C-alpha positions as CSV (number, residue, x, y, z in Angstrom):
1,M,6.1,32.5,27.7
2,K,8.9,30.7,26.2
3,V,7.5,27.4,27.3
4,L,4.2,28.2,25.1
5,R,6.2,29.0,22.2
6,S,8.0,25.4,22.7
7,I,4.7,23.7,23.1
8,A,3.4,25.7,20.0
9,V,6.2,24.8,17.9
10,A,6.2,21.1,18.9
11,S,2.6,20.8,18.1
12,L,2.8,22.4,14.9
13,S,5.8,19.9,14.0
14,M,3.9,16.7,14.8
15,V,0.9,18.1,13.0
16,A,3.3,18.5,9.8
17,W,5.0,15.6,10.4
18,G,1.7,13.4,10.8
19,S,0.2,14.6,7.7
20,T,2.9,13.7,5.6
21,S,4.8,10.9,6.9
22,F,2.0,8.2,6.9
23,A,-0.1,9.4,3.7
24,Q,-1.3,6.4,1.8
25,E,-1.8,6.7,-1.8
26,N,-3.8,4.9,-4.3
27,T,-3.3,3.3,-7.9
28,G,-6.7,4.7,-9.4
29,W,-9.0,2.1,-10.9
30,Q,-6.6,-0.7,-12.8
31,K,-6.6,-3.9,-14.2
32,I,-4.7,-6.6,-12.4
33,A,-1.9,-7.8,-14.9
34,N,0.1,-10.6,-12.6
35,I,-0.8,-11.9,-9.1
36,G,0.7,-14.6,-7.0
37,C,2.6,-15.8,-3.7
38,H,5.9,-17.0,-2.7
39,R,6.2,-20.7,-2.2
40,H,9.2,-20.4,0.4
41,N,7.3,-17.6,2.7
42,T,3.8,-16.0,3.1
43,T,4.3,-13.1,0.6
44,C,1.9,-12.3,-2.2
45,Y,2.3,-9.8,-4.8
46,V,0.2,-8.3,-7.6
47,S,1.1,-6.0,-10.5
48,L,-1.0,-3.6,-12.5
49,E,-1.4,-3.6,-16.3
50,N,-0.9,0.1,-17.0
51,A,-0.4,2.0,-13.9
52,A,3.0,3.5,-12.2
53,I,2.8,1.9,-8.3
54,P,2.8,4.5,-5.7
55,N,5.6,4.5,-3.3
56,P,4.9,7.1,-0.6
57,A,7.0,5.2,1.9
58,G,10.4,5.3,-0.3
59,C,10.6,1.7,-0.9
60,A,13.4,0.3,-3.2
61,K,11.4,-1.6,-5.7
62,T,8.0,-0.6,-7.1
63,A,7.5,-3.7,-9.7
64,T,4.5,-5.0,-7.3
65,I,2.5,-4.3,-4.6
66,R,3.3,-6.9,-1.7
67,W,1.3,-8.4,1.5
68,R,1.5,-11.5,3.4
69,S,-1.1,-14.2,3.0
70,D,-0.8,-14.5,7.3
71,D,-1.8,-10.6,7.6
72,P,-5.5,-10.1,8.6
73,N,-7.4,-10.9,5.6
74,G,-4.5,-11.7,3.6
75,D,-6.0,-14.8,2.0
76,Q,-9.1,-12.9,1.3
77,I,-7.3,-10.3,-0.3
78,L,-5.6,-13.1,-2.5
79,S,-8.7,-14.5,-3.6
80,L,-10.4,-11.1,-4.1
81,L,-7.6,-10.1,-6.6
82,M,-7.8,-13.2,-8.4
83,T,-11.6,-13.0,-9.0
84,I,-11.1,-9.4,-10.2
85,R,-8.2,-10.6,-12.7
86,E,-10.3,-13.6,-14.2
87,T,-13.5,-11.3,-14.3
88,A,-11.6,-8.4,-16.0
89,R,-13.0,-6.0,-13.3
90,E,-10.9,-3.4,-11.9
91,A,-9.2,-2.8,-8.3
92,K,-8.3,0.4,-6.7
93,I,-5.2,-0.4,-4.5
94,T,-3.8,1.8,-1.7
95,V,-0.5,1.4,-0.5
96,H,1.1,2.2,3.3
97,G,2.4,5.3,3.5
98,A,5.1,4.4,6.4
99,S,6.1,0.8,5.6
100,C,7.2,-1.3,2.9
101,E,6.8,-4.9,2.6
102,G,10.3,-6.2,2.3
103,D,11.8,-3.9,-0.6
104,F,8.2,-3.1,-2.4
105,P,5.3,-1.1,-1.4
106,R,2.8,-2.6,1.3
107,L,-0.7,-3.0,0.4
108,Y,-3.0,-1.2,3.0
109,Y,-6.6,-1.7,1.8
110,M,-8.4,-2.2,-1.8
111,D,-11.6,-1.5,-3.4
112,T,-13.2,-3.0,-6.6
113,R,-15.7,-2.3,-9.1
C-alpha cells in the first residue's frame, strides 16, 4: 500500500510539474517594431510595438524575443518577420516556456495574419 501511495504522489507531482514548467506563452497579434541579427554571432531578435513580451521561463531581460539564425528554420523566421514588418501585417509569437536565448525569451514558433 505504501508503494502505491508513493507511486501516486510521484505521478501527480510529475503531472503538476510538467503542466506548468514548460508552458509556452504568446504575444497575441502584434505589429513588429524592430528586427535584426547580431553581426558577431547567429543571434536574431524582434521587438513588438505595443506588447509586453511574455517571459514564462523567467529570463533576465525581456526587451526582445530572440532566436538563432542557425536554428531549424531560423533564416525563414527572419525572412517572414521582415516581410510582416514591411507589409504592416501582424504576428503572434510564442516564446519557449522552459529556456531562454541568452538572457532573453526564446522564440518557439509564430503565426501571421
